[in-house]
GUPA-840657 format. One line per field, with one value per residue: x, y, z of N, C-alpha, C in turn. Coordinates in pm, whole numbers, plus 50000, padded with zeros to 5 digits. Atoms other than C-alpha are relative to their C-alpha. Layout:
nx	[X  ...]
ny	[Y  ...]
nz	[Z  ...]
cax	[X  ...]
cay	[Y  ...]
caz	[Z  ...]
cx	[X  ...]
cy	[Y  ...]
cz	[Z  ...]
END
This chain:
nx	[49927  49958  50000  49879  50023  49869  50022  49912  49996  49886  49917  49971  49863  50000  50117  49996  49952  50095  50108  49946  49987  50123  50074  50073  50131  50097  50075  49899  50052  49919  50064  49909  50025  50011  49864  49985  49901  50063  50037  50121  49993  49937  50087  50105  49937  49977  50119  50027  50108  49932  50093  49932  50050  49900  49935  50000  49888  49980  50111  50117  49987  50005  50151  50092  49967  50051  50146  50078  49956  50073  49906  50067  49991  50014  49864  49932  49847  49967  49850  49954  49938  49857  50002  50020  50022  49904  50045  50040  50139  50101  50025  50087  50120  50064  50054  50068  50130  50012  50083  50033  50106  49961  49889  50052  49884  49873  49872  49910  49864  49959  49859  49962  49876  49923  49976  49903  50060  49968  50112  49969  50055  49988  50011  50140  50076  50110  50008  50130  50104  50136  50036  50100  50114  50129  50015  50104  49956  49877  49987  49863  49991  49881  49988  49889  49957  50125  50008  50094  50082  50083  50110  49995  49864  49899  49903  49887  49977  49858  49978  49956  50031  49886  50021  49889  50034  49906  50017  50010  49885  50000  50078  50133  50005  49993  50128  50113  49993  50033  50141  50031  49952  50103  50109  49972  49985  50136  50051  49945  50078  50135  49978  49977  50120  50097  49949  50010  49899  49947  49971  49874  50024  50059  49874  49907  50058  50116  49985  50050  49881  50026  50019  49865  49929  50063  49955  49853  49980  50044  49900  49878  50001  49971  49855  49897  49883  50062  49928  49891  50046  50050  49877  49940  50092  49993  49873  49933  50084  50044  49885  50001  49870  49982  50058  49887  50008  50148  50071  49961  50051  50146  50034  49980  50113  50114  49970  50027  50137  50048  49971  50086  50110  49969  49994  50145  50089  49959  50048  50146  50021  49969  50113  50136  49980  50007]
ny	[50036  50148  50065  50086  50136  50057  50130  50013  50106  49958  49904  49892  49935  49939  49921  49845  49941  50010  49902  49875  49978  49989  49906  49902  50060  49980  50125  50102  50113  50106  50123  50056  50155  50021  49977  50002  49905  49867  49966  49948  49865  49919  49967  49911  49867  49922  49977  50094  50090  50137  50122  50118  50122  50106  50026  50146  50006  49869  49956  50009  49888  49877  50005  49970  49862  49917  50007  49967  49872  49884  49897  49868  49951  50105  50051  50055  50036  50112  50015  50084  49913  49986  49925  49863  49926  49898  49857  50001  50068  49916  49897  50050  50028  49877  49935  50106  49989  50083  49948  50115  50074  50150  50040  50036  50030  49938  50054  49920  50058  50015  50018  50074  49949  50110  49966  49907  49879  49997  50046  50102  49955  50107  50129  50012  50076  49949  49858  49917  50063  49936  49946  49903  50071  49994  50120  50081  50057  50068  50117  50068  50145  50075  49989  49913  49919  50005  49934  49901  50017  49878  50036  49882  49945  49958  49898  49997  49879  49959  50004  50131  50052  50041  50122  50027  50137  50047  49901  50073  50083  50125  50111  49992  50016  50135  50063  49973  50060  50149  50015  49973  50119  50089  49961  49997  50142  50050  49960  50089  50128  49970  49984  50130  50078  49948  50007  49862  49979  49858  49961  49938  49883  49909  49975  49909  49886  49946  49871  49980  50033  50115  50124  50044  50044  50134  50106  50019  50077  50136  50065  50010  50117  50135  50003  50056  49900  49863  49901  49949  49917  49869  49931  49954  49898  49885  49949  49988  49953  49875  49910  49971  49968  49860  49942  50032  50114  50006  50070  50137  50070  50018  50118  50123  50018  50040  50130  50087  50015  50096  50128  50030  50032  50136  50101  50029  50071  50145  50055  50015  50102  50130  50023  50039  50140  50094]
nz	[49875  49983  49873  49985  49929  49951  49937  49887  49902  49915  50077  49923  50047  50129  50030  49981  50118  50112  49974  50023  50147  50051  49910  50087  50017  49899  49994  49988  49943  49954  50006  49914  49978  49853  49944  49852  49958  50001  50115  49998  49922  50096  50105  49944  49962  50126  50060  50094  49963  49989  50012  49953  50055  50003  50140  50041  50101  50056  50088  49934  49902  50065  50063  49893  49963  50124  50009  49877  49931  50065  50051  50029  50149  50098  50040  49879  50001  49910  49972  49884  49893  50041  50125  49986  50109  50021  50027  50137  50007  49922  50091  50104  49937  49962  50122  50080  50047  50106  50114  50084  49923  50021  49924  49876  49913  50031  49962  49939  49986  49859  49981  49883  49941  49927  49858  49982  50055  50149  50096  50072  50135  50105  49952  49950  50090  50077  49956  50000  49943  49993  49856  49996  50077  49959  49926  50046  50135  49977  49918  49994  50000  49950  49865  49960  50114  50076  50132  50013  50111  50019  50084  50074  50055  49893  50042  49903  49938  49969  49851  49949  49883  49948  49930  49916  49959  49884  49896  49877  49985  50088  49935  50038  50151  50020  49948  50088  50126  49971  50009  50152  50073  49983  50074  50131  50030  49988  50123  50099  49996  50049  50143  50043  49988  50099  50132  50047  50118  50003  50136  50032  50069  49892  49904  50073  50079  49959  49964  49863  49913  49901  50078  50053  49896  49959  50100  49971  49875  50045  50081  49935  49890  50063  50052  49899  49968  49984  49917  50068  50106  49940  49964  50124  50057  49925  49988  50127  50112  49965  49967  49857  49959  50006  49872  49899  49915  49971  50110  50015  49890  50002  50095  49921  49912  50073  50052  49884  49982  50096  49966  49886  50067  50066  49893  49939  50096  49984  49884  50015  50112  49925  49912  50078  50055  49904]
cax	[58104  58245  58196  58498  58497  58786  58804  58957  59059  59277  59421  59494  59854  59775  59420  59505  59720  59467  59195  59404  59454  59079  58975  58851  58553  58234  58112  58371  58272  58486  58374  58522  58564  58506  58849  58959  59203  59135  59039  58682  58757  58996  58740  58462  58686  58760  58394  58373  58054  58148  57968  58046  58045  58242  58487  58417  58602  58703  58453  58162  58262  58315  57980  57799  57956  57861  57500  57430  57636  57430  57670  57572  57698  57673  58052  58266  58653  58761  59096  59269  59402  59752  59678  59703  59552  59828  59808  59786  59488  59316  59331  59181  58908  58815  58746  58580  58277  58169  58023  58011  57707  57849  58147  58072  58430  58780  59122  59367  59735  59873  60232  60364  60642  60907  60997  61270  61046  61153  60877  60865  60802  60914  60885  60513  60274  59965  59973  59609  59311  58936  58891  58647  58308  57937  57863  57545  57748  58039  58086  58371  58466  58730  58796  59132  59286  58924  58855  58661  58374  58216  57879  57969  58264  58586  58808  59117  59203  59523  59701  59853  59709  59999  60031  60256  60225  60520  60390  60344  60678  60779  60618  60280  60339  60428  60134  59888  60029  60020  59642  59639  59820  59550  59280  59454  59516  59145  59050  59283  59115  58769  58891  59020  58701  58488  58705  58726  58882  59102  59147  59501  59361  59168  59492  59682  59440  59142  59084  58924  59214  59028  58928  59283  59429  59174  59283  59641  59626  59429  59689  59981  59872  59911  60288  60555  60827  60591  60799  61107  60901  60740  61085  61219  60908  60934  61305  61412  61131  60970  61312  61264  61629  61601  61430  61756  61785  61422  61300  61494  61408  61041  61051  61200  60928  60668  60840  60827  60467  60403  60574  60355  60051  60210  60272  59907  59754  59956  59847  59481  59503  59659  59383  59102  59254  59239]
cay	[41626  41285  41058  40856  40485  40348  39982  39905  39639  39757  40043  40271  40333  40416  40571  40918  41003  40855  41059  41367  41316  41317  41586  41794  41557  41611  41251  41008  40646  40399  40048  39863  39479  39472  39636  39586  39875  40255  40248  40329  40610  40775  40762  40898  41180  41278  41294  40991  40778  40415  40099  39768  39434  39104  39028  38713  38755  39059  39068  38979  39249  39520  39442  39460  39797  39951  39818  39913  40234  40541  40753  41121  41166  40965  40918  40721  40727  40398  40383  40163  40286  40251  40470  40854  41094  41305  41682  41628  41379  41604  41889  41676  41542  41889  41999  41664  41695  41399  41542  41199  41021  40682  40688  40505  40461  40619  40464  40620  40563  40420  40458  40196  40298  40049  40045  40281  40552  40459  40468  40143  40294  39999  39704  39766  39513  39702  40085  40181  40083  40159  40379  40650  40512  40514  40258  40136  40057  39873  39521  39300  38934  38689  38617  38812  39066  39130  39226  39541  39506  39838  39829  40102  40304  40372  40679  40797  41067  41264  41245  40976  40752  40689  40327  40225  39845  39814  40077  39812  39627  39309  39078  39219  39219  38854  38756  38919  38765  38418  38480  38613  38294  38072  38253  38270  37889  37830  38033  37822  37503  37648  37734  37382  37223  37439  37392  37771  37877  38192  38378  38461  38722  38899  38866  39069  39290  39354  39724  39671  39659  39436  39181  39178  39131  38840  38644  38712  38565  38258  38187  38263  38005  37729  37813  37595  37790  38084  38223  38260  38396  38657  38754  38799  38994  39247  39269  39257  39291  39579  39709  39687  39707  40069  40111  40001  39751  39819  39711  39394  39295  39363  39140  38869  38914  38882  38565  38412  38495  38322  38021  38029  38010  37705  37522  37581  37482  37144  37104  37152  36928  36645  36692  36660  36318  36175]
caz	[17724  17830  18116  18251  18362  18571  18671  19011  19248  19539  19357  19643  19503  19151  19166  19307  18996  18762  18915  18894  18525  18469  18721  18428  18403  18599  18560  18683  18763  18958  18876  19184  19220  19601  19706  20067  20075  20051  19704  19754  20007  19751  19485  19692  19825  19461  19387  19177  19172  19287  19165  19321  19153  19203  18923  18717  18398  18191  17908  18132  18392  18136  17944  18280  18355  18007  18038  18402  18512  18466  18268  18234  17877  17557  17525  17778  17824  17968  18152  18406  18742  18615  18323  18294  18055  17908  17863  17490  17522  17773  17533  17263  17496  17622  17266  17159  16947  16730  16404  16225  16342  16204  16422  16759  16898  16886  16894  17136  17128  17453  17570  17795  18034  18177  18556  18484  18321  17956  17699  17546  17199  16992  17215  17314  17162  17063  17061  16979  17175  17161  17473  17378  17270  17307  17567  17393  17075  17246  17373  17476  17418  17565  17915  17933  17706  17582  17227  17172  16942  16826  16656  16395  16238  16428  16409  16593  16835  16893  17224  17430  17706  17938  18094  18383  18404  18656  18899  19172  19103  18918  19168  19102  18732  18746  18967  18741  18432  18592  18622  18259  18140  18315  18142  17814  17826  17911  17600  17395  17515  17438  17080  17036  17156  16937  16639  16610  16268  16232  15914  15775  15561  15849  16069  15807  15632  15839  15881  16223  16480  16723  16463  16319  16665  16752  16436  16494  16846  16709  16452  16675  16937  16665  16598  16771  16958  17045  17339  17111  16831  17060  17194  16838  16719  17014  17050  16688  16438  16623  16708  17087  17123  17036  17374  17543  17821  17917  17567  17540  17901  17844  17534  17756  18009  17750  17608  17952  17991  17665  17794  18100  17857  17671  17998  18137  17814  17827  18177  18091  17790  18017  18270  18012  17903  18248]
cx	[50008  50002  50147  49974  50146  49975  50092  49981  50128  50114  50035  50117  49989  49867  50006  50050  49915  49889  50032  50001  49873  49905  49926  49857  49908  49922  50086  49943  50105  49916  50095  49956  50016  50145  49987  50106  49931  49951  49861  49989  50063  49912  49891  50050  50023  49864  49942  49863  50053  49880  50079  49947  50130  50044  49982  50091  49992  49892  49859  49979  49977  49863  49899  50002  49935  49842  49936  50036  49922  50089  49912  49998  49998  50126  50076  50155  50017  50142  50009  50060  50138  50023  49973  49951  50102  49947  49955  49855  49907  49959  49899  49854  49917  49918  49927  49860  49979  49891  49964  49920  50024  50105  49940  50126  50127  50116  50084  50131  50063  50163  50033  50133  50060  50018  50091  49957  50016  49864  50035  49934  49999  49955  49849  49923  49904  49985  49860  49897  49862  49956  49901  49894  49866  49970  49892  50047  50132  49976  50136  49988  50135  49995  50103  50046  49887  50010  49886  49925  49905  49897  49992  50144  50087  50085  50118  50022  50149  50031  50040  49926  50119  49981  50124  49979  50079  49991  50007  50124  49988  49924  49853  49967  49996  49884  49879  50010  49985  49853  49969  50021  49896  49876  50020  49992  49851  49929  50044  49934  49862  50008  50011  49876  49898  50040  50016  50104  50041  50053  50147  49984  49955  50122  50090  49940  49879  50012  49946  50115  49962  49978  50124  50076  49946  50060  50149  50032  49959  50111  50134  50011  50021  50145  50086  50112  49950  50078  50123  49948  49948  50120  50062  49902  50011  50139  50079  49918  49941  50107  49999  50132  50035  49958  50118  49980  49857  49928  50033  49956  49841  49961  50029  49885  49875  50016  49971  49847  49937  50018  49918  49868  50015  49986  49859  49919  50034  49941  49842  49971  50019  49889  49878  50010  49985  49870]
cy	[49843  49949  49904  49883  49947  49870  49981  49871  50021  50080  50131  50071  50079  50102  50140  50066  49976  50100  50137  50028  50021  50093  50105  49952  50006  49866  49877  49875  49903  49864  49905  49851  49963  50026  49998  50092  50134  50052  50089  50147  50098  50039  50094  50137  50086  50040  49906  49914  49846  49900  49880  49871  49890  49961  49859  49974  50138  50048  50017  50126  50142  50025  50039  50151  50092  49994  50048  50124  50103  50113  50126  50040  49873  49940  49973  49987  49888  49997  49915  50089  50030  50076  50149  50067  50113  50130  50014  49940  50092  50115  49957  49966  50117  50062  49893  50033  49905  50042  49888  49903  49850  49952  49971  49969  50064  49921  50108  49922  49985  49979  49926  50027  49880  50050  50113  50139  50004  49972  49887  50012  49894  49858  49971  49929  50074  50151  50070  49899  50082  50043  50108  49945  50034  49874  49900  49944  49923  49865  49933  49838  49948  50027  50095  50066  50013  50078  50104  49995  50117  49976  50143  50033  50034  50109  50010  50132  50033  50011  49868  49969  49929  49890  49969  49867  49955  50100  49938  49900  49872  49887  50010  49979  49848  49932  50032  49930  49859  49982  50015  49870  49887  50018  49992  49838  49949  50040  49897  49877  50007  50000  49857  49914  50036  49984  50137  50024  50140  50015  50062  50132  50105  50038  50109  50128  50063  50145  50034  49933  49879  49871  49943  49934  49848  49887  49990  49914  49859  49933  49981  49882  49863  49982  49919  50111  50144  50086  50061  50096  50146  50090  50075  50112  50129  50054  50055  50058  50133  50097  50050  50033  50139  50063  49974  49878  49983  49918  49852  49911  49982  49895  49854  49964  49954  49862  49890  49980  49917  49865  49940  49944  49852  49905  49971  49949  49848  49937  49971  49893  49854  49977  49950  49868  49897  49935]
cz	[50010  50129  50006  50075  50031  50074  50116  50079  50079  49931  50082  49961  49882  49971  50022  49869  49886  50013  49970  49856  49927  50067  49918  49976  50123  50026  50001  50077  50029  50007  50083  50022  50141  50056  50157  50055  50002  49880  49986  50063  49908  49887  50042  50031  49879  49928  49905  50053  49998  49988  50034  49921  50024  49880  49972  49890  49926  49916  50073  50094  49922  49935  50108  50030  49890  50007  50131  50079  49931  49964  49977  49850  49909  49973  50129  49968  50101  50022  50123  50107  49974  49873  50040  49875  49978  49972  49860  49977  50064  49914  49892  50049  50035  49886  49917  49963  49873  49899  49905  50069  49986  50085  50146  50097  49936  50054  50064  50010  50146  50001  50125  50048  50083  50142  50022  49940  49839  49928  49907  49852  49906  50055  50046  49894  49902  50023  49995  50052  49992  50139  50010  49915  50063  50062  49944  49869  50019  50086  50010  49988  50040  50142  50056  49873  49917  49870  50006  49888  49986  49897  49907  49950  50112  49936  50093  50058  50020  50149  50050  50137  50072  50102  50082  50062  50125  50114  50135  50012  49916  50062  49969  49857  49968  50052  49921  49869  50005  49990  49850  49934  50019  49918  49845  49938  49996  49862  49889  50004  49946  49842  49943  50004  49914  49866  49937  49882  50000  49860  49981  49942  50094  50106  49942  49947  50051  50037  50148  50081  50099  49924  49951  50113  50049  49899  50017  50114  49973  49928  50077  50099  49929  49964  50119  50036  50022  50078  49924  49888  50052  50045  49878  49937  50080  50001  49872  49881  50025  50055  50150  50053  49993  50127  50110  50076  50023  49886  49993  50137  49988  49896  50067  50082  49928  49939  50111  50032  49901  50032  50117  49924  49931  50111  50055  49897  49993  50124  49985  49904  50068  50091  49934  49964  50123  50027]
END
């Protein structure tokens, strides 16, 4: 059997559908960052166990949850309120039985959907995420877009985790990514101050997806013209144009987000020299 962990902060809009997609589970935990809307009421009405904690940063928050929430089962499925377990993934999870004692986490393919319901099949940045794991064998690093660090082998499950990042509209998406840009810039400054080195070999050839992504991001931040590179990568190299207008627009939004990180990093560097 599997426990479910859902992170929330004022998710009264998205949480009902999320909870509905995991209603098959008898151990649902909502890890709430002190919501002031109906999030907690909705969670409790659905029979979920609610744990409260003030949010500080992504990795610290997630690590605290894995260490302190009393899960009923050895395996935890982690999802966000704007995500849904698809029927295909539900079938896989209901029949889940880990026979390989060395495997401590499983990758699940995520489908990101645009505001018009189009699956961003090509424009999506990273399709696989470590979302089913043994909590005692998992930890997170980085302030934002945290890296999953499993203590053991990783395998992969069939089925999709469906993600609706624009469910609350463009304004919410922009506001959230402005906050992400601040944290990404802070991480960039920390790497510069520490003299952190990133491996080209690991960025390309590491079998560990999280390690590969970590080094890719570190090397990418050293490149000039990153916003344009990101747009080209998503819209052309990954063939985001095949997703239609939604794919090209999404690539543009991601490029602008990258420019926010560039501007914030320059601002922090200027402040540090004053």
